[in-house]
C-alpha positions in Angstrom: 55.6 22.3 -8.4 54.0 24.8 -10.7 53.1 24.0 -14.3 55.9 26.2 -15.9 58.6 24.3 -13.9 57.0 20.9 -15.2 56.9 22.2 -18.8 60.6 23.3 -18.8 61.8 20.0 -17.4 59.7 17.8 -19.5 60.4 14.7 -17.5 57.9 11.8 -17.0 59.2 11.4 -13.4 58.5 15.1 -12.5 55.1 14.8 -13.9 54.5 11.5 -11.9 55.8 13.3 -8.7 53.4 15.9 -9.2 50.6 13.3 -9.9 51.4 11.5 -6.7 51.0 14.7 -4.7 47.5 15.0 -6.4 46.8 11.6 -5.4 47.8 11.9 -1.8 45.9 15.3 -1.4 42.9 13.8 -3.5 43.0 16.7 -6.0 41.5 15.1 -9.1 41.0 18.3 -11.0 44.7 19.2 -10.8 45.7 15.6 -11.8 43.6 15.8 -15.0 45.0 19.4 -15.8 48.7 18.0 -15.4 47.8 15.1 -17.5 46.6 17.4 -20.3 49.9 19.4 -20.0 51.9 16.2 -20.1 50.2 15.5 -23.5 51.0 18.9 -24.8 54.5 18.7 -24.0 54.9 15.4 -25.8 56.2 13.6 -22.9 55.6 9.8 -23.0 53.5 8.6 -20.1 54.2 5.4 -18.4 52.2 2.8 -16.3 52.9 4.6 -13.1 51.4 7.8 -14.8 48.2 6.2 -15.2 48.1 4.5 -12.1 48.6 7.6 -10.2 46.0 9.4 -12.4 43.2 6.8 -11.9 43.9 6.8 -8.2 43.6 10.6 -8.0 40.1 10.2 -10.1 38.9 7.5 -8.0 39.5 9.3 -4.6 37.4 12.4 -5.1 35.8 12.4 -8.7 33.0 10.2 -7.7 31.8 12.6 -4.8 32.4 15.6 -6.7 30.8 15.1 -10.1 27.7 13.7 -11.6 28.1 10.3 -13.0 27.9 11.6 -16.6 30.6 14.1 -16.3 32.7 11.7 -14.4 32.4 9.2 -17.2 33.4 12.0 -19.7 36.5 12.5 -17.8 37.4 8.8 -17.6 36.6 8.4 -21.2 39.1 11.0 -22.1 42.0 9.2 -20.3 41.2 5.6 -21.4 42.0 5.9 -25.1 45.5 7.5 -24.2 46.0 4.5 -21.7 45.3 2.0 -24.6 47.6 4.0 -27.0 50.5 4.0 -24.7 50.3 0.3 -24.2 50.2 0.3 -20.4 47.0 -1.7 -20.3 49.5 -4.9 -20.5 50.1 -3.9 -16.8 47.7 -5.8 -14.9 47.5 -3.2 -11.9 46.8 -0.4 -14.4 43.9 -2.2 -16.0 42.6 -3.0 -12.4 42.6 0.3 -11.4 40.6 1.4 -14.5 37.9 -1.5 -14.2 37.6 -0.6 -10.6 37.0 3.1 -11.4 34.6 2.1 -13.9 32.7 -0.1 -11.5 32.6 2.8 -9.0 31.0 5.0 -11.5 28.4 2.2 -12.2 29.5 1.8 -15.7 29.4 -2.0 -15.6 29.7 -2.6 -19.2 32.9 -0.7 -19.7 34.4 -2.4 -16.6 33.6 -5.7 -18.0 35.1 -4.8 -21.3 38.3 -3.9 -19.6 38.2 -7.1 -17.7 37.6 -9.3 -20.6 40.4 -7.3 -22.5 43.1 -8.0 -20.0 45.9 -10.3 -21.5 46.6 -11.2 -17.7 44.5 -11.1 -14.5 45.5 -11.6 -11.1 43.3 -12.2 -7.8 43.1 -8.4 -7.4 41.4 -8.1 -10.7 39.0 -10.5 -10.0 38.2 -8.9 -6.5 37.7 -5.6 -8.2 35.1 -6.9 -10.5 33.5 -9.1 -7.9 33.2 -6.3 -5.3 31.8 -3.9 -8.4 29.1 -6.3 -9.3 28.2 -7.1 -5.5 28.2 -3.4 -4.6 26.0 -2.7 -7.5 23.4 -5.3 -6.6 24.3 -7.9 -9.4 24.4 -10.6 -6.8 23.9 -13.6 -9.1 26.5 -12.3 -11.5 28.9 -11.7 -8.7 28.5 -15.2 -7.6 29.1 -16.7 -11.1 32.4 -14.6 -11.4 33.5 -16.1 -8.2 32.9 -19.6 -9.3 34.6 -18.9 -12.5 37.5 -17.3 -10.7 37.9 -20.6 -8.7 37.9 -22.7 -11.8 40.8 -20.6 -13.1 42.9 -21.5 -10.2 42.8 -18.3 -8.4 42.6 -18.7 -4.5 40.2 -16.1 -2.8 41.6 -13.6 -0.4 39.8 -12.2 2.6 38.8 -9.1 0.6 37.1 -11.6 -1.9 35.0 -13.0 0.7 34.0 -9.6 2.2 32.9 -8.5 -1.2 30.8 -11.8 -2.1 29.3 -12.7 1.2 26.7 -9.5 1.1 25.3 -11.0 -2.3 24.6 -14.2 -0.4 22.9 -12.2 2.2 20.9 -10.0 0.1 19.6 -13.2 -1.8 19.1 -15.2 1.4 21.3 -17.7 0.1 22.5 -19.6 3.2 23.7 -22.7 1.6 25.8 -20.8 -0.8 26.9 -18.7 2.0 28.0 -21.7 4.0 29.8 -22.9 1.0 31.8 -19.6 0.9 32.5 -20.0 4.6 33.8 -23.6 4.1 36.1 -22.4 1.4 37.2 -19.6 3.8 38.0 -22.4 6.4 39.9 -24.3 3.9 42.0 -21.3 2.9 42.4 -20.1 6.5 40.4 -16.9 6.0 37.7 -17.4 8.5 39.7 -16.0 11.4 40.1 -12.7 9.6 38.0 -10.4 11.8 36.6 -8.6 8.7 35.4 -12.0 7.4 34.1 -13.1 10.6 32.1 -9.9 10.9 30.5 -10.4 7.3 29.8 -14.1 7.9 27.9 -13.2 11.1 26.0 -10.3 9.1 25.3 -13.0 6.2 24.1 -15.7 8.6 22.0 -13.2 10.4 20.3 -11.8 7.3 19.7 -15.4 6.2 17.8 -16.2 9.5 20.7 -18.5 10.6 20.8 -17.0 14.0 22.4 -20.0 15.7 25.3 -20.1 13.2 25.8 -16.4 13.6 25.7 -16.7 17.5 28.3 -19.5 17.2 30.7 -17.3 15.1 30.2 -14.5 17.3 30.9 -16.3 20.6 33.9 -18.0 19.0 35.7 -14.5 18.3 38.5 -14.1 20.7 38.2 -10.2 20.4 34.8 -9.0 19.6 34.9 -5.4 17.9 32.0 -2.9 18.1 31.2 -4.1 14.5 30.6 -7.5 15.6 28.5 -6.3 18.6 26.3 -4.3 16.3 26.1 -6.9 13.8 24.8 -9.4 16.2 22.5 -6.8 17.8 21.0 -6.0 14.3 20.6 -9.7 13.3 18.4 -10.4 16.3 16.4 -7.2 15.7 15.8 -8.0 12.2 14.3 -11.4 13.1 12.1 -10.1 16.0 14.4 -11.6 18.7 14.1 -8.5 20.6 15.0 -10.0 24.0 18.0 -11.5 22.6 19.0 -8.2 21.0 18.6 -6.3 24.2 20.6 -8.9 26.5 23.4 -8.7 23.9 23.5 -5.0 24.2 23.6 -5.2 27.9 26.4 -7.8 27.7 28.3 -5.3 25.4 27.8 -2.6 28.1 29.1 -4.9 30.8 32.3 -5.7 29.0 33.0 -2.1 28.7 32.5 -1.8 24.9 31.9 2.0 23.8 28.9 2.1 21.8 28.6 4.2 18.7 25.9 5.6 16.4 25.3 2.2 14.6 24.7 0.6 18.1 21.8 3.1 18.8 20.3 2.6 15.4 20.7 -1.2 15.7 19.1 -1.0 19.2 16.0 0.9 17.9 15.6 -1.6 15.1 15.4 -4.1 17.7 12.4 -2.3 19.2 14.3 -1.3 22.4 12.7 1.3 24.8 12.9 4.4 22.7 13.3 6.7 25.9 16.1 4.6 26.9 17.8 4.5 23.6 17.4 8.3 23.5 19.2 8.6 26.7 22.1 6.4 25.7 22.4 8.6 22.5 22.5 11.8 24.6 24.8 10.4 27.0 27.3 9.1 24.3 27.0 12.5 22.3 25.1 11.1 19.2 22.2 13.7 19.1 24.2 15.4 16.5 24.4 12.3 14.1 21.8 12.4 11.4 21.1 8.5 11.1 20.6 8.2 15.0 18.4 11.3 15.3 16.4 10.0 12.1 16.1 6.4 13.8 14.8 8.2 16.9 12.2 10.3 15.0 10.9 7.1 13.2 10.6 5.3 16.7 8.6 8.1 18.2 6.6 8.4 15.3 5.6 4.6 15.6 4.6 5.4 19.2 2.5 8.5 18.0 4.6 10.6 20.2 4.8 13.5 17.8 6.0 16.1 20.4 9.3 14.4 20.8 9.5 13.4 17.1 9.1 17.1 16.5 11.4 18.3 18.7 14.3 16.1 17.3 13.3 16.9 13.8 13.7 20.6 14.6 17.2 19.8 16.2 18.4 18.3 12.9 21.1 20.7 11.3 20.1 19.2 7.9 16.8 17.5 7.3 16.6 14.4 5.2 14.1 12.5 3.2 13.7 9.7 5.7 13.0 11.9 8.7 10.8 14.3 6.8 8.8 11.5 5.6 8.4 10.0 9.1 7.1 13.3 10.5 4.6 13.8 7.6 3.3 10.1 8.0 2.9 10.8 11.6 0.9 13.9 11.5 -1.3 12.2 8.8 -1.9 9.2 10.8 -3.2 11.6 13.7 -5.2 13.6 11.3 -3.2 16.9 11.7 -3.5 18.1 8.1 -2.2 21.6 8.7 1.0 20.1 10.1 1.3 17.8 7.1 1.2 20.7 4.7 3.6 22.6 6.8 6.3 20.1 6.7 5.8 19.3 3.1 6.1 23.0 2.2 9.4 23.0 4.2 10.7 20.2 2.3 9.8 21.9 -1.0 11.7 24.9 0.1 14.8 22.7 0.8 14.5 21.3 -2.7 13.7 18.0 -1.1 11.9 15.6 -3.4 9.9 12.5 -2.3 10.8 9.3 -3.7 8.4 6.1 -4.4 9.1 4.8 -0.8 8.4 8.1 0.6 5.4 8.9 -1.1 3.8 5.4 -0.4 4.8 6.3 3.4 2.7 9.3 3.2 -0.1 7.9 1.1 -0.8 5.4 3.9 -0.7 8.0 6.6 -3.2 10.3 4.5 -5.5 7.3 4.0 -6.1 7.0 7.6 -7.7 10.5 7.6 -10.8 9.4 5.8 -12.2 13.0 5.7 -9.2 14.3 3.9 -9.5 13.2 0.3 -8.4 16.8 -0.8 -5.0 16.0 0.7 -4.9 12.6 -1.1 -5.6 14.1 -4.4 -2.7 16.6 -3.9 -0.2 14.1 -3.1 -1.5 12.0 -6.1 -1.0 15.1 -8.4 2.5 15.5 -6.8 3.5 11.9 -7.6 2.1 12.4 -11.3 4.3 15.5 -11.6 7.5 13.6 -10.4 6.7 10.5 -12.5 6.3 8.3 -9.4 2.8 7.0 -10.2 3.9 4.3 -12.6 5.8 2.8 -9.9 3.8 -0.3 -8.6 4.1 0.3 -4.9 2.8 3.9 -5.3 -0.1 2.8 -7.4 -1.1 0.0 -4.9 -0.8 2.9 -2.2 -3.2 5.0 -4.2 -5.5 2.0 -4.8 -5.6 1.5 -1.0 -5.9 5.3 -0.2 -8.9 5.7 -2.6 -10.6 2.6 -1.2 -10.5 3.9 2.2 -12.0 7.2 1.0 -14.7 5.0 -0.5 -13.9 6.1 -4.0 -13.8 2.8 -5.6 -14.2 4.3 -9.1 -10.8 5.9 -8.8 -9.3 2.8 -7.4 -10.4 0.6 -10.4 -9.3 3.2 -12.8 -5.9 3.0 -11.4 -5.9 -0.7 -11.2 -7.0 -1.4 -14.8 -4.4 1.2 -16.0 -1.6 -0.9 -14.8 0.4 -2.7 -17.5 1.4 -5.3 -15.1 -0.8 -6.4 -12.2 1.3 -8.6 -9.7 -0.5 -10.3 -7.0 0.0 -7.5 -4.3 -2.0 -5.1 -6.7 -4.9 -7.8 -7.1 -4.8 -7.9 -3.3 -5.0 -4.2 -2.9 -8.0 -3.8 -5.1 -9.7 -6.9 -3.5 -9.3 -5.4 -0.2 -10.6 -2.1 -1.1 -13.9 -3.7 -2.7 -14.5 -5.4 0.7 -13.8 -2.4 2.7 -16.3 -0.4 0.7 -18.8 -3.3 1.0 -18.7 -4.4 -2.7 -17.8 -8.1 -1.8 -19.8 -9.0 -5.1 -17.3 -7.0 -7.1 -14.3 -8.7 -5.2 -15.4 -12.2 -6.0 -15.7 -11.2 -9.5 -12.3 -9.7 -9.6 -11.1 -12.8 -8.0 -12.3 -14.9 -10.8 -10.5 -12.6 -13.2 -7.4 -12.8 -11.1 -7.4 -16.7 -11.5 -8.0 -16.2 -15.4 -4.9 -14.2 -15.5 -3.0 -16.9 -13.9 -2.5 -15.4 -10.4 -2.4 -17.9 -7.6 -3.9 -16.3 -4.3 -1.9 -16.1 -1.2 -2.9 -15.9 2.3 -3.6 -12.1 1.9 -6.0 -12.7 -1.0 -7.8 -15.7 1.1 -8.1 -13.5 4.3 -9.8 -10.7 2.1 -12.3 -13.3 0.1 -13.3 -14.8 3.4 -14.3 -11.4 4.8 -16.2 -10.9 1.5 -18.0 -14.3 2.1 -18.8 -13.0 5.7 -20.3 -9.9 4.2 -22.4 -11.8 1.7 -23.0 -14.9 4.1 -21.8 -17.1 1.1 -21.1 -20.4 2.9 -20.8 -22.2 -0.3 -18.0 -20.1 -1.6 -16.5 -20.0 2.0 -16.2 -23.6 2.1 -14.5 -23.7 -1.4 -11.9 -21.2 0.0 -11.5 -23.3 3.1 -10.6 -26.3 1.1 -8.2 -24.2 -1.2 -6.4 -23.2 2.2 -6.2 -26.7 3.1 -4.5 -27.9 0.0 -2.2 -25.1 -0.1 -1.4 -25.0 3.5 -2.5 -21.4 3.9 -4.7 -22.1 6.9 -1.5 -22.2 9.0 -1.5 -18.4 9.0 -3.1 -16.8 12.0 -5.1 -14.3 10.2 -6.4 -16.9 7.7 -7.7 -19.0 10.7 -9.3 -16.0 12.2 -11.0 -15.0 9.1 -12.2 -18.7 8.5 -13.8 -18.7 12.0 -15.4 -15.3 11.5 -16.8 -16.5 8.1 -18.2 -19.6 9.7 -19.6 -17.6 12.5 -21.2 -15.0 10.0 -22.7 -17.8 7.9 -24.4 -19.4 10.9 -22.0 -22.5 11.4 -20.7 -21.9 14.9 -20.1 -25.5 15.3 -17.4 -25.6 12.4 -16.0 -22.3 13.6 -15.4 -23.9 17.0 -13.9 -26.9 15.4 -11.3 -24.8 13.5 -10.5 -22.8 16.7 -10.0 -26.0 18.8 -7.6 -27.4 16.2 -5.5 -24.2 16.6 -2.3 -24.9 18.6 -1.6 -21.3 19.8 -4.2 -18.7 19.2 -3.6 -14.8 19.0 -5.8 -12.2 20.7 -7.6 -11.6 17.4 -8.7 -15.2 17.2 -9.9 -15.4 20.8 -11.8 -12.1 20.4 -13.6 -13.6 17.1 -14.6 -16.8 19.0 -15.8 -15.0 22.2 -17.9 -12.7 20.1 -19.1 -15.7 18.1 -20.5 -17.6 21.3 -22.1 -14.6 22.6 -23.9 -13.9 19.2 -25.3 -17.3 19.3 -26.3 -17.6 23.0 -23.4 -19.7 24.2 -22.6 -17.2 26.9 -20.9 -20.0 29.1 -18.7 -21.1 26.3 -17.8 -17.4 25.8 -16.9 -16.9 29.5 -14.8 -20.1 29.4 -13.0 -18.7 26.5 -12.1 -15.7 28.2 -10.9 -17.6 31.3 -8.8 -19.8 29.2 -7.3 -16.8 27.4 -6.2 -15.2 30.8 -4.8 -18.4 31.9 -2.5 -18.3 28.8 -1.2 -14.8 29.8 -2.9 -13.1 27.0 -4.1 -9.4 27.8 -7.8 -8.5 26.9 -8.4 -5.3 25.0 -11.6 -3.2 24.2 -12.8 -6.0 21.7 -12.6 -8.7 24.2 -14.6 -6.5 26.8 -17.1 -5.8 24.3 -17.5 -9.4 23.3 -17.6 -10.8 27.0 -20.1 -8.0 27.9 -22.3 -8.7 25.0 -22.4 -12.6 25.9 -23.3 -11.8 29.4 -26.1 -9.4 28.2 -27.7 -11.9 25.8 -27.5 -14.7 28.6 -29.0 -12.5 31.3 -25.7 -13.0 33.4 -26.1 -9.4 35.1 -23.8 -10.3 38.1 -21.2 -11.8 36.0 -21.3 -8.9 33.7 -20.9 -6.3 36.4 -18.0 -8.2 38.0 -16.1 -8.4 34.6 -17.1 -4.7 33.9 -15.5 -3.7 37.2 -12.5 -5.9 36.4 -11.9 -4.2 33.2 -12.3 -0.6 34.7 -9.4 -1.3 36.9 
């Protein structure tokens, strides 16, 4: 129906019919033109007019316009809606607040909600969903409690909207309360609710509860399987994740792209996951290819990563950043520059996370300070350097380049210095051999009211080892005992190393024997310590015990054992072990 026909008829029903067509075809531009014509004709709009108009806007306006231009369009409609008095219709006001929430205009949405003379559960759902989707998780939970107090019973959509907030905040107890409420209202059997519950428990680390819900489902959808695999992978239960995937295949469930991504997050064999993706036809799927690229980069297989990267029809920030970081880690500066130039041609700008990833890669190429400076300048140009994560990455990078002066400058320019920043500069000082400066910084940190964590302690213990400062090392040891920080594996290893370097092998051995389960680094430290002080038999005994426990030795183990044999004159034993290591 053309505009001339509508103008000649001048009937609201005809306008509404045309608006309905716009809503169905998601033609928001045409809908707004029709609304302006309706106003010019002097036709009085009704509640259906605004409902259809808002529906048209919500369907396509968000993806087609910038947030600012979208707001301008909605703000033109809002006054007419109020003037016509249709805001008294609950479903119209609900549609308006939902649109504001989708535009991330939380203040306007809340104003519409607060001004509503009457509300229903759909209005509450729209607001709670909007808050949760925008990351205002605590506010979403407060609104949910208020909704219950006002006598509204939740619907499945309410729980589906709220439970992700519990998951993001890792509030398992609150999530469990919502679950109980769902059981009470008979909502827990809804498959969408069940899947979100599994996801919530999984993200909160309550894998037993997640598994119970999963196994209790009569029909498990692909979403259910993917959620369970992802939950296991998130908490490093990689074996369980792979077993769940195999069960899924055995039951004839067709995998989708999310399955592949979940599988890769669970540290599955990359080549196997690649084969599954190829067989299922997902190698044209952006997220799958990006996940495969990231997985190959972690394995330092840059040939496979680059092949996949070049096959992407549209390069994205995550895949490009992964490739650059991989090349930087391998010291391939020319490739780093080449990919970065390609990104600039595609008008692809780095964000703080991407820049941080690249800085970590560049820092591993200690001879390429020029490249690090270039990315620092790029970060300044984009205004990313004030970001705390980026600043910490720069401090770490300059420290690895042995440029403590630049690291100090960045640190002292920070307005707020969180603990992670103190840890970065402390670690940098120790890497550069400036342990005295690290200890002075530690005292400054305490004056500023920052309490050290296990990372701080490990760095300080390394400093004590460098300085052979036994007195300070013992003070730090006492602090770890009072604050239960000694239970961290890397802190235990640092304590053992400190006592060894300070000439207290007996104290190091006492700490070692008290550890229930030692990691390879701890065994290596103790073996090297015994060898250093001429306790070659104890070093070899340590090595034998380590092998009996199923731990595989590495190059550091070999050097420690060989040094012990050399110092003790155990030539035959050294030869025998050397032969075994060479196999």
